N, C-alpha and C positions, 0 to 999 in steps of 0.2 A: 488499681488494687486487684490482686489475684482473687480467684473464686474462693479459695480457702480463707483468706483474710477477710473477705466480704462476709462469708458465713459466720466467722467468729464474731465480727463486729455486730451483725444483725442479732445474734443470739444473746450476746452480752447486754445489748440494749433492751431486748425483750424480756429476759429472765433475770438480769442482774449479774454482778460479778462472780457470785458463787454458783448458783443454779445454772447460769449461762456459760460457765466454763466447761469446755468439753472434756477436760481431764477429770474434773469432779464427777461428771456424768459417767465416765468410764469406771471410776472407783465405785460408784453406786451400783452399776451393773455387775461389776466383779463381786462385790460383797453379797449381792442378791444371789448370784450363782453359787457362792460358798454355802449359803443357807439351804440350798436344795441338794448339795453334794451327797450328804449321808443317805438320802433316800435311795440312791442307786448303788453307790460304791461302798457303803458300810453294810449293805444287806447281806453279803456273804458271811459276816460275823454272826448275824441273827438267824440265818436260815435253819440250822440244826436245832437251836433252842426253841425257835418258833414252832417247828414241826412237833417237838415234844409238848409244847404248851397247848397246841390245838389237837393233839392226839392223832396226827396223820403222818403219812410218809413224806420223805424229802421231795420226791418227784411231784406230788400233789401241791406241796407248799411252794415249790419253785414256780408253779404257774402264777402265783401271786406276783412274782417278779416280772413275768411276762405281761400280766395285766397292768402293772405299774408302767412299764415301758410303752405299752400300747396307748394307755391313757395320756402319758406324757407327750407322746409324739402326735397322736391323732387329735389331741385337744389344741395343738398349736395352730392349725389352719383357722379354726374358729376364733381362737384368741387373737391370732394375727389380724383377722378381718376386723375385729372389734378395736384392736390397738390402732390400726391404720385409720379408723374413722372416729373413735371415741376418746383416744388418748390413753394415758398410762395409769393415772392415779387410782381410779376405781377398780381397774383390772388387777393391779398389783395388791391392793387391799384384799380383794376377793381371794387371790392366790395365797396370801398370808393366812387367811382363815382355813382354806383347804389344806395347806401344808401342816399348819399347827394342829388342827383337829385330826386329820388323817394319820399322820405319823405318830402323834401323841397317843392315840387310841389303839394303835396296833398291839401294844403290850397288853391291852385289856381284852383282846380278841381271843375267845375260847372256842371258836368254831372256824372252819375253813371259809364259810360264807362271809362272816364278819371280817376276817382277815382280808379277803379279796376286796370287800367294800371299802375298808379304810385305806388300803394301799392304793386302790383306784382313785379315791378322793385326793390323796396326797399326789398322785401322778398327774391329775388334772391341774392342781396348783403348780406343780413343777413345770408343766408344759407352758403355762402362762408366763412364768418367770423366765424360762429358757428363751422362748421366742421373743419376748419383749427386750431382754437384755442383749441378745445377739443383734437384734435389729437396731437397737440404740447404738451399739458399737460401730456397725457398718455405716450408719447414717451420720454419726458425729465425725467419723474419720474416713471419708472417702479416699483420702490420700494414703492411708495406712490400714486398709481393710484386713489384710492377712494378719499382720501383727496384732492389731487391736481386737479383732474377733478371736484370735488365738489366745490373747491374754484373758478375755472374758470367759471363754469356755474352759480355760485352765482353772478358773475358780470352781467350776463344776467338777472337773477331773481330779483336782488336787485338794479340794476343800475339805474332804473328810479326814485328811492327815492328822490335824491336831486333836481330833476326837477319838481316833482309833485306840490309843492306850487306855483312855478313860472308859470307852465302851467295852473293851475287852475285860478290864478289871471289874466293871459292874456285872457283866455276864457271868464271870466266875463266881460271883456271890449268889447266882441262881435266880435273881429277880429281873426278868426282862422288861417289866413295866416301868421301872425307874428311868433307864436310859431313853426309852421311847418317849415318855411323858416330858422329861426335862428338855430334851432336844426339840420336841414338838413345840413347846412353849417358846423357847429361844428363837427358833427359826420363824415361827409365826409372827412374833413381835417385831423382829428385825425387818421382815418383809413389809409389814404394815407401815413401819417408819419409812422404808424405801419408797413406798407408794407416794409419799409427799415430796419426794426429792427427784425422782427420775422423770426426765422429759425427753422428747424428741426435738431435734433442731426444727425451728419453725418453717424452714424452707424445704423440708423433706416429707411433709405430710401428704398423703394421697389426696388428690382433688376429690371433693365430694361428688361432683358430677363432671361432665365434659366441660372443663373450664376453657372458654374460647380465648382467654388471654394467655394461655400456656402453649408453647410450641409443642404440638403433638408428638414430635420425634423425640422429645426429652422426657416423655412420660414412659415409665417402665411397663413391662408386660404385666397384665392382669393375670391372676391364677388361671382363668379359663383359656387365656391365650398361651400361657406358658406350657400347659399340659398337652397342647397340640403340636409341640415341636419335638423332633426326634432327639434333640440335645437333652431335653429334660429326662426322657426315659433312659437315655444312656447314663447320665450321671446318677439317676435313681438306682439303676442296677449296680453301678459301681459302689454307691453308698451302702447298698444292701450287702454287697460282697465283702467289703472291708469290715462291716459292723458285726457280722455273725460271730467270728472268732473272738472278738473283743468282749462281746456280751456273754459268751460261754465262760470266758475266764472271769469276768466281773461277778457273775452269779455263783461260780463253782470253784473258786480258788480254795476255799476251806474244805468243802466236801471232797474235791479231787485230791487235795493234799492228804487228807485223812485216809482216803482209800489207798493211796500210794505208800502209806506208812511214814509220812513226813512228820517230824516232831512239831509240836504246837508252837514252839519258839520260832521255827523257820516259817511256819504258816503265817504267824502274825507279822514277821519281817516281810514276807512276800506281799501281804495285804498293804502294808505301809509303803513299800517300794513301788507297788503297782500304782498307788494313788499319786506318788511323787512323779513317776515316769509318765503316767497318763496326763498329768497336769503340765509338766514341763515340756512334753512333746508338742503341746498345742502352741506354746510360745515359740519354741525352737523352730519347728517346721513352718509355722506361720511366718516367722522372720525370714527363714530360708526361701520361702515361696515368693516373698516380696523381692528377693535378690535374684533368684534363678528362674522364677516362674512357677505357677501353680502345678502345671501338668508334669513337669520334670520332677518336682518334689513328690507328687503322688506316685509316679513311676518307681522311684527309688524306695520310698518309705513303705508302700504297699507290698513291694517285692520282698523287702526284709521281713515284713510281718508274716508273709507266707512261709518263710524259712523258719522263723521262731515257732510258729504254730505246728509245723511238721515235726520239729525236733523235740518239742515238749513231752509228748507221751512216751517217746522211745528212750529219752535220756533222763528226763526229769524224775522218773520213779527210782532211779539208781543213785542219785546224788541230790542231797538237799540244796547244795550250792547251785547245781545246774537247774534244779526246780525253780529256785528264786530268780536266777538269771534269765531263764527263758520267759518266765512270766513277766518280768520287768521289760524284757525286749519286746514282747507282744504288745504290752500297753504303751510303750514308747513309740511304737510304729502304728498304733491304732488311734490314739487320742487326737492326732493331728487332723483326722478326717473331719472333726467337728470345728476346726478353724478353717480348713481348706474349702469345704463344700459351701459354707455360707458365703465365702469370698467369691467362689466360682459362680454361685447362684446370682450374686449381685453383679458380677462382671457380665454375665450373659443376659440377664433379665432386668437389670436396673434395681434401684433401691426404693422406688415409689411404693411398691407393694411387697417390700422385702420380708416383712413379718409373715404375711399370708403365704408368700411363695416358698419361703424356707420351711414353714410349717408343713406344707404339702410334701416338699422334698424329704423332710425328716420322717415322713411315714415309712420310709425304707428301714429306719431303725426299729419302728414298731413291728414291722413284718419280720425283721431279723430276730426280734426278741422271742419269737415262737421257738427258735432253736436255742437261744441263749438260756431260757428258763426250763420249764418242766419237760419239754420235748427233748432238749439236749440230754437231760439226765436219763430220760426213758430210752433214748437211742444208745447212750453209753452203757446202760444196764443190759441191753440186748446184744450190742455189737462190740462194745469196748470203747474206751476213750481214744484209742489209736485211730479208729475209723472216724470218729467224730471230729478230731482235730485235723486229720488229713483232709477231710471234706472241707473244713473251714479254710485250710491252707490253699486249696484249689480256688475257692471263691476270692480270696485275697489276691491270688495270682491273676485271676480274671480282671479284677479291678486295676491292677498294675498295668496289664496289657492295654486295657481300654483307655487308660490315661494317655496313651500314645495316639489312639484313634481320635479322641474327642477334639483336640486342637486342629486336626486336619479338616474338620467339618467347617463349612461356611458359618460365620456367626449369625444367629437368628435375627431376623429383622421384623420389627413390629409393623403389622399392616395398619395403614391409616386410611380410614374410609373417606370417600370424596365429600360426603356430607359434613364430616368433621373439618376437613380442609376448607370447605367453602365457608363454614362458620368462623373458622379461625382467621381467614384472610378476607378482608372486606373486598367486595367487587369494585372494579374501577369503572365508574359510570360518569 
């Protein structure tokens, strides 16, 4: 019996025919990601109305987006640590409360401070869901990591699509409280239900201590071991590079379009197509990576991302069609990073501590959000959008070039202490 069939059999026996089915687990992870999609990708619709509601400037309000992304990314290492050791149910239920209360109350925020607080709370919940869902995908599908992690994160990238027309219509009525509250309740309830369904495969959990019955060479890198490798810092810098431009577009599609004089109809079309392109890119490029390799896929897609970022401010302001096309192109060559990097992380450092390790790697996104939110708007107001997007294009080009360097490095090897080896292998006496 192959390892994959053995894993399937063990989990069906442990969890039953439904919960133990890995495709059912993939669906639960996917739906969970859809429930946090609006928190990031629908924000651009709310940014200007929220600024009016709290009586502040757009640049100040966009720092709320930065705070959200920081909380979403930097909460993942902590959540990952707890996932790896405590399981999923309690953590996902807590995430449901955070997301429901945080997003639901943002429409009731009448000060910048309260807006920051509730968006941060929602971000912490989103980080728990994101880390747990991606980790579940790569654990249940070691034979299809690229495709399945891509499918799950596509739920995050594409999940806001069904809600965009409704959100836009509600905002036109002038009451931002209703869409926030109703979506908060829906998202929170679904995530709490998911907490009773999502599981990790029984043979992928991190050992609580040094388990002498486990071959030490099959235990993945701990976070403390991973961050000591040059491979980690190289992929961290690549992740940062490709993420900056995408986050600038995510937060500022509507404000940038209005500044360029783009009609509202085309802006709404751009937001919708951005979501679709962002989501489908994670599936498409994840599938391509399983065929031609992760690094070649990165080289091509990140390079194209640099081209679209550079063209947007120079051509997008002169044509609504070009504006929509360039934005969709940026998101189609940006979203795949969130399926490729979890797979690369698992390839290099193993899956034993995958939730913790990817949470640390994902801090690159939190750092990039400084430029995607308020700081990006501030720089654009000082130097113009052309400079901002050109700088983002250079960072994407850097990520593309480094994808050629990374596979030339020797794969990192986990150091195994003599004491562990002596415990794991009985002495012959």
